[in-house]
N, C-alpha and C positions, 0 to 999 in steps of 0.2 A: 338632793334637790338643789336645785340655784333660788336663792333667798338675795342675789345679790342688782336685782333689776329691780325698779318700779314697775309694778304693774299699768297696762294701759288704762287709761281715764273708764272708769267701771259707767255704761250706758245707762244711767237711771233715767231717762228720759225717756225709753224704748219703752218702760212700763205703761199699759192701759193707763189713762187717765188716773180713773181713780183707784188701782191699785199705786199709783207711783204717788198718792196724795196720804194714804193710810201708811206708805212706808216711810214718805218726809215724816211725816208726825215719829215714827219709830226712832227713826237713824237723828232728830233736831233733838231726842229726849234722853236716848242712850250714849249722844255721842259717837256712837263705834261706826267703823268704814260702811259706807254707800255699800259698798262691793258684800262684806258680811249679811247687810242687813237686808240687800236681792237676793243675797244666795238663798239665804235662812227661807223669807218669804215664799221663792218656787219649793222648797220642800213640801213648806205647812200647805199651800195652793194643790199643790204635788195628792197630798194626804186627804184633800176634799174631794177630789173631782174623781181619783181615780178607781173609787168607789160605785162612780157614777156613768164613765166612758168611758170607752176605748178610742183609736183613732186609726183610721185605712190612711198606707204609705199608697202615693200613687202605683199601681203596678208594684206592688209591694206588700207585704202583710199588715194581717188588723194587729196591733200591739195595746200592750195599756198605757195609760197616761203614765203612772208610775215612775217619778223621778228621783236619782239619788245627787244629794248636794255635800261636801265637806267644805268647812272655813276651816283653813290652817291658822291657825290667831292663837299668842302666845296668852298666857294669863294677865286678865286685865284688859283683853282688849274686846269686850260685851260681848261674849261667845252666849252667855248666858241670860243675861238682860235681856240681849234682844229676843231669844229663843220663848221666852218666857212672858214678853210683853205681845210676840205674834201667836202663841199658843196658848199660853194657859188659860184665856179667858174666851177664846174660841171652841179647839179642841179637846183640854182638860173640861172644863168646863161641863161640853155636850157628854163627854165620857161619863163624866162621874153623874149627870141627870141619868143619863141611861144606868146606869148600875146602879141607881136608887127607884128605876122603877121598875129593875131587874128584881131588885131584892121584895119589892113589895108580889110580883107576879108569882115568885117564888115560894111564897108565904102560901097563895090561894092555889099554886100546882099541889103542892103539898097535902093540902088538904084534899082538892079532890081526887088528888091520886091516890090517898088515903080511902076515901069512899069508893073508887072502885074501884082498889084492889079487896077490900069487905066484900062487896059485890061479887068481884069473880069469884071469890071465896064460897061464896053458898052457891052460885050457880054449876063452880066444879064439883059441890057436894050433889047439888041435887042429880049429876051424872054419873058421875060414882055412884046412887042411889039405884039410877035406872039401870045400872051394868051391873050392880049386884041381883035387883031384883028380875033381871033380863025383860025388863018394860023395852017397849018404844024407847028410840034413842033422838028421833030425830028432832022432837021438840026440844029439850033440854040441850041437845050439841046448837041446833037454831039458836035458842037466847046465850049461848057461848058463847058462840061467833059475832054473833050480833055487840055483842059487850065489848069483847076483845077489839074490837074496830074504832070504838070510842076512848078508848086508852088517852088519858090528857098528856100532852106533848111537852116536856120540862120547856120551859121560855129559856130561848137563846140568848146568854152571857154575851156583849158586844164589849169585848176588850182587843182596842186599837193600838196601845200603847205598851212600848215593848223596853223599857230603859236600862232595864239589867236584867241582861237576857242569855241563854246559851241558844246557838242556833235550832236543838232539840227541842227544846222550849220554847221556844220563837213558833217554828213549823208544827209541832202536834197543838201550840193554842191555835193557828189559825186553822186546822184540822175539825178542832173541838168547840171552839167558840166565836170567830169572825175571817174571814177569811181574807179581809184588808187594813193592812197592820202597817204600823210607823215603829221605826228605831228613833227616838229622836232621844242621842245622846254629846250634852253640849263636853262632856270629857272623853272621850271616845278611843283613852288608853285599851281598857278592857275590849273593842272590838278589835282594834288593830295586834294587841300582841298578849292575846286572852285565848280561850277556848273559839269567838266567834271565828278568830281569823281563819280556821279550820271549815269553816260551811258557806267557807265565800261560793265554791261551784250551786249551792242549793238557792245562795239569795243570787246568784247569775241570774237562775232559771226562773223567777221571779220578776225581773228589771225584764225577761222579753216575753214575758207572760205562760211562758210553757208548765203544763200542770206539775206537783208533784205527789210524789208516792212516799208515805211514812209508814215505817216499819214498826208496831208496836209489839214488844215482849208478851203483851196479854190476850192480843189477839195472831189469830191463825194468817188472816186475810189483810192486807196492809191499805193504810185509810190513804184515800186518795183526793189532794184538795184540786178540785177540778180548774178554777180560776185564782190564785195566789196573785195579792194586790201586797207591796212590799213598798213603803218609802224610807230614804234610811235621812236622817238629817244627822249627819256629824259634824263635831267639832274635835279639834283636838290641837295639841301643843305640835308646833316643829318641831323639838328632840323628841317625841316621843312618834311623830310620825320617821323621824330619820332613825329609831330604834327598830322600828319596825323591817325599813328594807333595809337596814342592815343583816337583821337577824335572817331573816328570809329574802332577802334578794330580789331580784325585780318579779318575785310571784306575783302580787296583784297586778301588772301589766299582764303577765305572761297568762292567765286566767281569764285579763280582760273585766276586771272588777274595778282599775282605777278609768278606765277608758268607757266606764259606764255611770261616773260620776259626773257632775258638773263643780269644780274646784277653783276657792279663791282661798288666799295668801295674799291678804291688804299688807301694806304698810301700820306698825302699831302706831296709831296715834295719840298715843297717851303725853303729856306734857305741851299737848299743842289743842287740847279739847276748851268746848267753853261752857263752863262748868256754872256761870250764872245762873241764879232761877227763871224760868222761864215758861209763856202760860200757853199753851195751845190748844188747838182745838181739837177736841178727841174724834172728832164726829166722822170724820173718814176713818178712823182707826175701828170703828164702833163698827161701820158700817163693811167693811173688811172680818170682822169676826161675824159677823149676824150672816155673811156669804159663807164662811166657812160651814158653821153651823147647819145652813141651809143644805149645805150640798152633801155633809155628812146625815141629814135626814133622811133626803133621797135617795140615799142607797140602801136604807131598811124599807121591806114590803110591807105590807100591812097586816104580815103575819109575823112579822117580826125576825125574817128570816131575809137573809141579803137577796138583792132582787136577784132575778135569772136571765132578765135583759139588760142590757147597759146599751145607752145610748151609743153609736156609732159617729165619729166627727169626722169629715173627708174633708177633702178641697177643693174650691172652688177650681174651675176647669185653668182663671187664670193664675192662680197661685201652684195649684197642679205641675203647669207648665214652667212656670219659673222655677218650682221645687225640681226639677227635671235637671234643667239647664245647669242649673249649682249643683247637682248630683256628677253632670258630665264635668264641670268643672275642677272638683275636689278629685274625680278619678283622672284628671290629669295632673296635679299637684302632689299625688302621691307619687309620682316618678322619680328616680333618683336625682342628686341637688333641687327639687325643684321643694314650694314653701310646707309641704306638708311629709317630704320625704319622712323626715326624724318624727311623726308623730302618729304612723300610719294605722296602727291602733283605735287611735280619740276619731281620725279621718273615718275611718270605717264605722264607724257610731254617729256620728254628727249630722245625718240625714233622720237619724231614729230620733234624736238631740231636737233637732230644730221642730221634728211634727209632733213631739211630746209636748214639748213647751206650749208651742203654738196650738194647739188642742185644747190644755189649759187654759191659758188665755181667754181662746175664742168662749169656752165653757163658764169661766169665770166671771169675765168681766160682760160680755156681751147675750150669755144664758143661747148661743147658738152650734148650733149640729156644723157647721158649716165654715171652714179656715178661707177667708178673704185674704187678699192679696199684703194690703194693711198690715192684718196681726201676723203675718206669714214674715213679713219684712221686719218687725219687732223683736220675733223671736231671732231670726239669723241673725241677728246684730246681736244678740245676747250669746248663743254657740259661738260667732268670730270671735265675743271678748273670752269665752271659757275656752275654745281653741289654742288661743296664744296664749293666757295663762294656762294653760296644760303643759305649753309645749316649753314655755318657760321652767314651767317645775321639775317635770319629766323626763323631758328628750334626753337621750342620749348622746354624746357626743359623736358627732359622725368616726366612722372608721377610718382612719389614718392610712393610705396607702403606703407601703413599704421603701419605695421611693422617697417618698415626703420624708417618714424617720430618718432614713438615713442622711438625707440633705441637713436635715434638723443633727443631725451631729456628725456630720463632716464640715461644716463651716467654722466652729469654733476650732474643731480641731487644726484647720488650715490655716485659721489667724495665727495660733500657736507656731505651726512650723511653717508659717510664712518670718516669723519672728527670730525662731532658730536660724534660719537660712538667710536674716536679715536682706530679703528680695521680696519683691511684692509678688515677683514672676517665679510658678512655681513646676518643674517639667516632672508632666503627667508620670510618664513612670517612677520616678523619683517618688512620689505620691502613693501611689499603690504599693510601691515597698515599703513606706514605714506608714501606711494608713492605717486606725481600728482593726484588727484582723478578720472583722466583721464585712470590712468591704475592699477586700484586696482580690475578690472577683472582679474582676475586669466589666464583665456584664453589671453589674452593681453598681459599683464604682460610678462608671458611667453613668448609668441613668441618676443617680444622684446629684455629678457634676450638672448635665444637664438642667434638673430642677434647679438647683441654683443658680443658672446661668438664667432660666426663663423670671427670676426672680428681679434679676439684675443684681446678685450677690457679687457673681466673677466672671469672668470673660473667659473666653475657653479658642483658642486661635493654634497656627499648624507654621512652624516654619521648616523648610525642608521635608525633612523624615520626625522633624520630633515636635508633640503635642506639647503645646504647656498653658499652664492657668494663671491668669492675672485676678488677683483676688482685690484690687482693688480697680476695677473697671471703669469707674467714675472718674479716671486723674487720668490729665495727658499720656501719650505714649510717651515709654522712655529706654530709647534706645542702649543706652549705658548700662541700665539696670539688666535688660533683657540679656544684652552679651555677659554679664557678668554670668545671671544663672546659669545657660547654656553652658559656660566656661567650666565653673563648680562643677557640673554635672557631665561634663567630657572630663575631667578631670578623677570625679569618683569612679567612674569605670576602667581610671587606670590604662 
């Protein structure tokens, strides 16, 4: 990873106004980087919206709004307090309330189920007696069948957060408890360097909105999670992420996991923070928390089950046309030597990132199912930033052509060889005779010399039938030195 250069300015002003006001409270209170606050907030908004709405990409697939975010920040950078301020009074408080409601419903269910079971036993006995006595069975069978249809249903427990889990436990929880989940892990060493990393292909399916099939030892048939929704809100220290890449190579990029994330790695601002007491108006942040809870509540049907029909967020005609133009532009920019050639994996996901984020903004701020041009442009500004950040952190250096590598090897050798010859002019056949073994091939040496000529590092000339090299082409022509070089070469041939 490349941490050497500062990231470009994070586009805080592109958040819709109500969201921006809330995040300004968090940033000024925690004094963490605006990029970290914004990135974590996108994750929290994603988990609020993912159970309520999907987004329809123009002339493309219907996608979940689930978004993955990753903050690469060393200890003391504010990962934990930022996530706590955004999530604890909203998602965690809502989840705790649902847990208490579930506990109450579970007690009533146990009472109702016990009464139902006692009546079931009596009706079953009535049927057995009728069978033994060879009586008419239709009436006891009807009463038993009617009773079976009114079996109390166990209330579903809503479990959203999985801060410490294996992939297997996460997927089974989605099947047993709630299909809309979040991994809020502010110290994500386990995610990258533990068993969770082995389940990345399954998590990728959640980001894409594909159904999951889960095998259970206790069941003959696999369990199907029809519409899994998973948000990842991860924070990790640079050394731990480096360890992941060293241990598993480019696996995260090869699987497409890193390209599914909005990643930020802001500079550590410790030592430059304003730690003086400050009194802030908390109302914008309170409104943010209330909106998160309202959307989470919308994902629960009246029967306590996940809603079966999600809202579908679509693009206005103007926004759809603009997005189509952007897709065409991206297609051009992934060509060799163009702007996105070194991050084609991320460029391939850029349109979905934009659509997901635009839908989140539109639902969260405007409660609208139509993405307008203004919101789309805001989302584009953010994804453009995240593309550059991904490029800065993860882009591999371009492959250097062999002739360029040979030129880099040849030039310092030429300088030393000229020093030994005490002359700036070198005969090309003499160079070939003494050059490094890898460049004694005439064709390979010629290509390297041509590269050095294009760079302006050497001059290539011919006098009669003799080709010679000038390693100081910026100097004026020196006929005496050239005569000496040619004379020495002829004498060496005897």
